[in-house]
C-alpha positions as CSV (number, residue, x, y, z in Angstrom):
1,M,0.0,0.0,0.0
2,T,1.4,3.4,-0.9
3,L,-0.4,6.8,-0.9
4,L,2.7,8.9,-1.7
5,N,2.4,11.4,-4.4
6,A,5.4,13.0,-6.1
7,D,5.7,15.8,-3.6
8,S,5.4,13.4,-0.7
9,F,8.0,11.1,-2.2
10,E,10.4,14.0,-2.5
11,H,9.8,14.9,1.1
12,M,10.3,11.2,2.1
13,T,13.8,11.0,0.4
14,S,14.8,14.3,2.0
15,N,13.6,13.1,5.4
16,V,15.8,10.1,5.1
17,T,18.8,12.0,3.8
18,F,18.6,14.4,6.8
19,A,18.0,11.6,9.3
20,L,21.0,9.6,8.1
21,K,23.3,12.7,8.1
22,E,22.1,13.5,11.6
23,D,22.8,9.9,12.9
24,V,25.8,8.7,10.9
25,G,27.6,11.9,10.5
26,A,31.2,11.2,9.4
27,G,30.7,7.5,9.8
28,D,29.4,4.7,12.1
29,I,32.5,4.0,14.2
30,T,30.9,1.2,16.2
31,A,29.9,-0.6,13.0
32,Q,33.6,-0.7,12.1
33,L,34.1,-3.3,14.8
34,I,32.4,-5.8,12.4
35,P,34.4,-7.2,9.5
36,D,33.4,-5.5,6.3
37,D,32.6,-8.8,4.5
38,H,30.3,-10.1,7.3
39,E,26.7,-10.7,6.4
40,I,23.7,-11.3,8.7
41,T,20.0,-11.9,8.8
42,A,17.8,-9.9,11.1
43,S,14.1,-9.5,11.8
44,V,12.1,-6.5,13.0
45,I,9.4,-7.3,15.5
46,S,6.5,-5.2,16.8
47,R,6.2,-5.6,20.6
48,E,2.6,-4.4,20.6
49,S,-0.5,-4.2,18.5
50,A,-0.2,-1.5,15.8
51,V,-1.0,-0.4,12.3
52,L,2.2,-0.7,10.2
53,C,3.3,2.5,8.4
54,G,6.6,3.6,7.0
55,Q,7.8,1.1,4.5
56,D,9.0,3.6,1.9
57,W,11.1,5.4,4.5
58,V,12.8,2.1,5.6
59,N,13.4,1.1,2.0
60,E,15.0,4.5,1.3
61,V,17.2,4.3,4.4
62,F,18.9,1.2,3.1
63,K,18.9,2.4,-0.5
64,Q,20.8,5.5,0.5
65,L,23.3,3.6,2.7
66,G,24.3,1.9,-0.5
67,H,25.4,-1.6,0.3
68,D,23.7,-4.8,-0.6
69,V,20.8,-5.4,1.8
70,T,17.6,-7.3,0.9
71,L,14.4,-6.3,2.6
72,E,11.6,-8.9,2.8
73,W,8.3,-7.4,4.1
74,H,5.8,-9.8,5.7
75,A,3.2,-7.0,6.1
76,N,2.4,-3.8,4.2
77,D,1.5,-0.3,5.3
78,G,-2.0,-0.4,6.7
79,D,-1.9,-3.9,7.9
80,Q,-2.7,-4.6,11.6
81,L,0.3,-6.1,13.5
82,T,-0.1,-8.2,16.6
83,A,2.3,-8.2,19.6
84,N,5.6,-10.1,18.9
85,Q,4.9,-10.3,15.1
86,P,8.0,-10.3,12.8
87,F,7.1,-8.1,9.9
88,L,10.4,-7.4,8.1
89,T,13.5,-9.6,7.4
90,L,16.8,-8.0,6.4
91,K,19.6,-9.9,4.8
92,G,23.0,-8.7,3.7
93,H,25.9,-6.5,4.7
94,A,26.1,-6.5,8.5
95,R,27.6,-3.0,8.9
96,T,24.9,-1.5,6.7
97,I,22.0,-3.2,8.6
98,L,23.3,-2.1,12.0
99,T,24.0,1.4,10.8
100,G,20.6,1.9,9.4
101,E,18.7,0.1,12.2
102,R,17.9,3.1,14.4
103,T,17.0,5.5,11.6
104,A,14.7,2.9,10.0
105,L,13.0,2.0,13.3
106,N,12.6,5.8,14.2
107,F,10.5,6.3,11.1
108,I,8.4,3.1,11.5
109,Q,7.8,3.6,15.3
110,T,6.6,7.2,14.8
111,L,4.5,6.7,11.7
112,S,3.0,3.5,12.9
113,Y,1.8,5.2,16.1
114,T,0.1,8.0,14.0
115,A,-1.5,5.4,11.8
116,T,-2.6,3.3,14.8
117,I,-4.3,6.3,16.5
118,A,-5.9,7.4,13.2
119,R,-7.3,3.8,12.8
120,Q,-8.8,3.9,16.3
121,Y,-10.6,7.2,15.6
122,A,-11.7,6.2,12.1
123,E,-13.2,2.9,13.4
124,D,-15.0,4.8,16.2
125,V,-17.1,6.7,13.6
126,A,-17.2,4.0,10.9
127,A,-21.0,3.6,11.2
128,T,-21.6,7.3,11.0
129,N,-21.3,10.0,8.3
130,L,-18.5,11.7,10.2
131,T,-15.1,12.1,8.7
132,I,-12.0,12.4,10.9
133,L,-9.4,15.0,9.8
134,D,-5.9,15.8,10.9
135,T,-4.5,19.3,11.5
136,R,-1.3,21.2,10.8
137,K,-0.1,20.3,14.4
138,T,2.7,18.1,13.1
139,L,6.4,17.5,13.8
140,P,8.4,20.1,11.9
141,G,9.8,18.6,8.7
142,L,7.6,15.4,9.0
143,R,4.2,16.8,7.9
144,S,4.0,14.9,4.7
145,A,5.0,11.7,6.5
146,Q,2.5,12.1,9.3
147,K,-0.3,13.1,6.9
148,Y,0.5,9.9,4.9
149,A,0.3,7.9,8.2
150,V,-3.1,9.4,8.9
151,K,-4.4,8.2,5.6
152,V,-2.9,4.8,6.1
153,G,-4.8,4.6,9.3
154,G,-8.1,5.4,7.6
155,A,-8.6,9.0,8.5
156,Q,-8.4,12.0,6.1
157,N,-6.2,15.0,5.6
158,H,-7.2,18.6,6.3
159,R,-5.3,21.2,4.3
160,V,-1.6,20.3,3.8
161,G,-0.3,23.8,4.6
162,L,-1.1,27.5,4.3
163,F,-1.2,27.4,0.5
164,D,-3.9,25.0,-0.5
165,A,-7.0,26.3,1.4
166,F,-8.2,29.2,3.4
167,L,-8.8,28.8,7.1
168,I,-10.0,32.1,8.4
169,K,-9.6,32.2,12.1
170,E,-10.3,34.8,14.8
171,N,-7.2,36.8,14.3
172,H,-7.7,36.9,10.5
173,I,-11.2,38.2,11.0
174,M,-10.1,40.9,13.4
175,A,-7.4,42.0,10.9
176,A,-9.8,42.0,8.0
177,G,-12.5,43.9,9.9
178,S,-15.2,41.2,9.6
179,I,-16.1,37.7,8.5
180,T,-17.7,39.2,5.3
181,N,-14.6,41.2,4.4
182,A,-12.3,38.2,5.0
183,V,-14.4,35.9,2.9
184,N,-14.7,38.4,0.1
185,M,-11.0,39.0,0.0
186,A,-10.3,35.3,0.0
187,K,-12.4,34.9,-3.1
188,Q,-10.4,37.6,-4.8
189,I,-7.0,36.4,-3.7
190,A,-7.4,32.7,-4.8
191,P,-10.6,32.0,-6.7
192,G,-11.6,28.4,-6.4
193,K,-9.8,27.6,-3.2
194,T,-11.8,26.2,-0.4
195,I,-12.7,28.8,2.2
196,E,-13.3,27.7,5.8
197,V,-14.2,30.1,8.5
198,E,-13.8,29.5,12.2
199,T,-16.8,30.6,14.2
200,E,-17.5,30.8,17.9
201,S,-21.3,31.5,17.9
202,L,-24.4,30.8,15.9
203,A,-24.5,34.5,14.9
204,E,-21.0,34.1,13.3
205,V,-22.1,30.9,11.6
206,A,-24.9,32.9,9.9
207,L,-22.5,35.6,8.8
208,A,-20.1,33.0,7.3
209,V,-22.8,31.2,5.5
210,E,-24.1,34.5,4.0
211,A,-20.6,35.5,3.0
212,G,-20.3,32.3,1.0
213,A,-17.9,30.1,3.0
214,D,-17.5,26.5,1.9
215,I,-16.9,25.0,5.4
216,I,-17.8,26.4,8.8
217,M,-15.6,25.4,11.7
218,L,-17.6,25.2,15.0
219,D,-15.0,25.9,17.6
220,N,-15.8,24.6,21.1
221,F,-19.6,24.7,20.4
222,S,-22.0,22.8,22.6
223,Y,-23.6,19.7,21.2
224,E,-26.9,21.6,21.1
225,D,-25.5,24.5,19.2
226,M,-23.7,22.2,16.7
227,A,-27.1,20.5,16.0
228,T,-28.8,23.8,15.6
229,A,-26.2,25.1,13.1
230,V,-26.4,22.0,11.0
231,T,-30.3,22.0,11.0
232,R,-30.5,25.7,10.2
233,F,-28.0,25.7,7.3
234,K,-28.1,22.0,6.1
235,G,-27.2,21.8,2.4
236,Q,-25.7,25.3,2.2
237,V,-22.3,24.6,3.8
238,K,-20.2,21.8,5.3
239,F,-19.5,21.8,9.1
240,E,-16.4,20.9,11.0
241,A,-16.3,20.5,14.7
242,S,-13.1,21.2,16.6
243,G,-11.8,21.9,20.1
244,N,-10.3,19.3,22.5
245,M,-11.9,16.4,20.6
246,D,-11.3,12.9,21.9
247,Q,-12.8,9.5,21.4
248,E,-15.3,9.9,24.2
249,K,-16.8,13.0,22.5
250,L,-17.0,11.6,19.0
251,K,-20.3,9.7,19.3
252,R,-22.2,12.7,20.5
253,V,-20.6,14.9,17.9
254,A,-21.6,12.5,15.2
255,Q,-25.2,12.7,16.4
256,T,-25.3,16.5,15.7
257,G,-24.9,15.9,11.9
258,V,-21.6,17.7,11.4
259,D,-19.5,16.5,8.5
260,Y,-16.0,16.6,9.9
261,V,-14.1,16.6,13.1
262,S,-10.5,17.8,13.2
263,I,-8.3,16.2,15.8
264,G,-4.8,17.6,16.5
265,A,-4.0,14.6,18.7
266,L,-3.5,12.4,15.6
267,T,-0.2,14.0,14.9
268,K,0.8,16.2,17.8
269,H,0.5,13.6,20.6
270,V,3.5,11.7,19.3
271,Q,4.5,8.4,20.8
272,A,6.4,5.4,19.5
273,I,5.3,1.9,18.8
274,D,7.7,-0.5,20.6
275,L,9.8,-2.2,17.9
276,S,12.9,-4.5,18.1
277,L,15.5,-5.6,15.6
278,R,16.9,-9.1,16.3
279,V,20.1,-10.5,14.5
280,H,19.8,-14.2,13.8
281,K,23.3,-14.8,12.6
């Protein structure tokens, strides 16, 4: 499974180049303890249940290191791993495998965690019409990687950055003078781009709909006000709920009829899946 487009692929190769430079530097001095002609077989094992993500990054690590290493994947991105499941076998140049081990595992453990959390949220709303979205609250330099992991997990991407859609928030509205002014200027600046407006009251929702916004963000609305907004303007605009969302709130939010929920925790609450590389010989 791969969802990488051309831009994401370019970011992936840059991620790996930087990570190897950061870790290897002028050379892996510990790996030089091993004879240069020594070959080994090793397995990577997940110590816990997880959704696998990061194959392309791992493949690129060993490609960039340059020696002959064969990678045999026993699972693909998006597959559910169980505890103590071997999912990758590496064979070849011992120095290269041990040099690339940490960089490769760092990518998999981080992206697999993001994919795993995204899968949990997506499954929570699978029986509803609610779509889970990520945010721009990502690790600097790894946005494309984390947004890829979100999609592997089964959730969807919000805007990638500041360039592909408008998200008019409180400070933008204040600087522009009003919601109406901000939306009108957005239409002139980049016709055809999606315009989303963050609102904090039903009165602001009405103004944003009248101005012609495509999506209304309901920021920290009560469940009752979410439902009221959806009922009042159904069919005229899409609605996104946000504000300290967690799995416990999702069911009630889904019942209000909103279209999307954006969850920063998908990418900003970063943890690592517990992985281990074992050398067999």
